[in-house]
Each structure stands twice: as C-alpha cells, then as structure tokens.
N, C-alpha and C positions, 0 to 999 in steps of 0.2 A: 684184306688187313684184318684185324684186331682192335677192340675198343680196348684198354687199361684205365686201369683207374686207382687212384695212391692210395694207400693206406691212410697216409697221414693226411695232407689235403685236399685230398679230395679231388684231384687236376685229373683230367680225363684226355687221352689222345689216343690217338687212329694212326697206328703201328705194328711193324710184324710183329716185333718184341718190344720187351718193355724197355725205357731211356733209364739211365745210370748216369747221374743223378736224375729226380728226378724235377724239370721243369720249371712244375710252378710253385715248390719249396725250396727246389737247388738244396735236397737232403737224398742219401742214399734211403730209399724205401722200398717197400715191398707194392707187388701192384695186382687187382683183380682184375681178371678177364671178365669185363659189361658187356661183351657181345651178343646181339640177338643171332640167337640159332633157331629159330624156329617164327613161321609165320605170325604168330598171335602179339609180337612181341614189335610191331609196326615193320617187318619183312627181314631176311636172312643176309646177315652181316652187316646188319644196322647197329646203333646202340640202342643196349636196350635199358630204355628208364623205368623201369619197374627194379631192376638191381642196382642202378644205380643209389635210386630212393631207398632201397631196402638195405645198402651199404652203409650211407650217410645216417641211417635213422640208429642202426647199429651202432655207430662211433661216436654220434653225439650223446645218445641218452641208452645205454645199455640198461637192459633190465624193466623200462618205463614205454609203456605201450606210446606208439607215436601214431600219428594221422597223415596222410601228406599234405594236409595242411598246413601242418607243423613245421614244414619247412620252406612253403611259398612263400615270395616276397610280395608287395604289390607297391603301388604310391607312395607309400609311407618310408622305404625304404630304400625309394631309388636314388642313388648315386651319379657321378655325374661323368659316367658311362650312355648312362640312360638305357636301361635293362627292359624296360615295362616294354611288351609287345602289343604293339598301336594297332587298330584294328581299324581299317575305312573299309567302308560299303560305298560302292557307288552302281545301283538302281540301273538294270538294264545294258549295261558295258559289256556284258559277259555274249557269247555265242548266243545265236535260237532267242534274244530275248533274254538270260537268265542273267542274275543278279550276281559281278564280281568284288569278291572280298580280298581283301592284302591285310597280311599281316606284315608289319616290316618292326625290328628291333634296331633302333637309333634312328631315326627318320630325318631329324633334328639335330642332332648330336650325333655322328658315328660310332658304332660302339668295336672296339677295337677288336683287329681278324688278325691276331699272332697264331704261333704254336703256342705258346701258353695260356693265351686268355681270347677266345672266341665263343659265339653263339654255336652250340653243338646242332640243337635244332628248336622247332617251332612246331608243337602241338596245336590243334582246333576243335573242339567240340562246339555243338549246337542244342537250346531244348527247345523242342518243339511247341509248337502252342497246345498240344495235347500232355507238354511233361518228358516226354521222351527224350532221351540224352542219346544223340550220335556221336559221333564218331565223324569227322569231319578230313582227316587227314594229316599228316605229319612232314616235313620237308627237312632232312639233312645236311649239314655243310659241314666241311671241311677249311679248315684253319686258311687264311691267304686266300680263298678264291671267294669273287661274287661276295654279294653282300646279303645278313640276316631277313630274308623276305620270302614266305611264304603266300602264292595267292591259287584262289581254286573259285568256283561258281556255284551257285546255289539259287533256289528259291528264295529269298528272305521274308516271303510274306507265308512261311511253312513255321517258319520261326522265330520266337518273344525273348531268347536270349542266345549269345555267342562268347564262349569265351578263348581265350590261347594263353597256352606257357609257351616262356621260352626257356632256355639250358644256356647259363654261360657255365666255363669252366673253371671261374673263378669267385664266383659271386653265385651260383646255385641256380634255381629255377624262379623265375617270374612270369604273373597271370597280370590278366588285364580280363575286366569284362564288359559287352555292349550290351545295354538292353536297347530292342529295335522297336 
C-alpha cells in the first residue's frame, strides 16, 4: 500500500490510490506520496515522517526556515482526544530483567480510530547518560485496528531522558518527555 497526504489539510491515508474527495477536508484535493521507500526512514512501505514534516512546513510557511519543533505540540495544546503519547516505565518487567517502556496515546480518554482520524505512528528516542541520542524505534498503526500502544525493553539505568512523538492524521505531531 501507499501513504498519501492531502495537499490542503495534510490528512494522511494508506490506500492503493488517493481518495476522491479527501476524507479529512471533504474536498477534491491533490495528494502527495509520503511512503517510505528506503530503510533509513522507518522501513520500506511505512509512512515517511520526514516527507510529512517537509510538506507541512512548506505549506505552513513558504520561504521561512522552519524546524521540527515548530510543528510539534505538547501539554499546552492538548485537545479532548488526548494526543499526548504517555510514557510509562516498569522496572524489571521485561525479559531477563530488562525494563519495560510502554507509550500509549489516549490511555485515559481513547483517541479516535477511524479512517479519517487516527494515530499513524509513535516514535521513541532516549538520551543516554553520556548525552548520546538513541532511536528507540517506531510503531505504525492502521485505522480501525487496535490501539496506539508501543512497548519495548531497555535498561533504564543507561538513560537520563526518554522522548516520544505521535502523529495524528488531523492534529499533527505531539510529544512527551520523561526525565528518568
């Protein structure tokens, strides 16, 4: 399948061909292919978040240099659907004594999970005690299937910070930070 992004409202959908009209803004729109085709963007056949961010930045402020932080939302922007990717750590709960980290979007109030409005991916990063930034992986989701939960195992004692990002088809990129 291919990921398509509306050039008007930035709605993203995974389908063989672009829809008509757009399920997000209900207009006849142009769609851009934002599928990852190389291993360096999350794996072949997944959503390329770099392309999404690039297209959003060009649309929002043409000619102005933007940074990823300009489009990321946090606690002060929270809406009723609860977009913040909550990070929970469970020491020693993983295999062979490792620590379990679970990132959930909408733990208390479930986030919508429809074709038009869902969490597309959750991405995690960690900052080690020496300041080295580590990509802790990503989980991609499909509309209408399951809940936006990403779990992985690490040794928390190696890290001083964890960061998580989640992308909602209608409301953009959201972040959470946890100091360990």
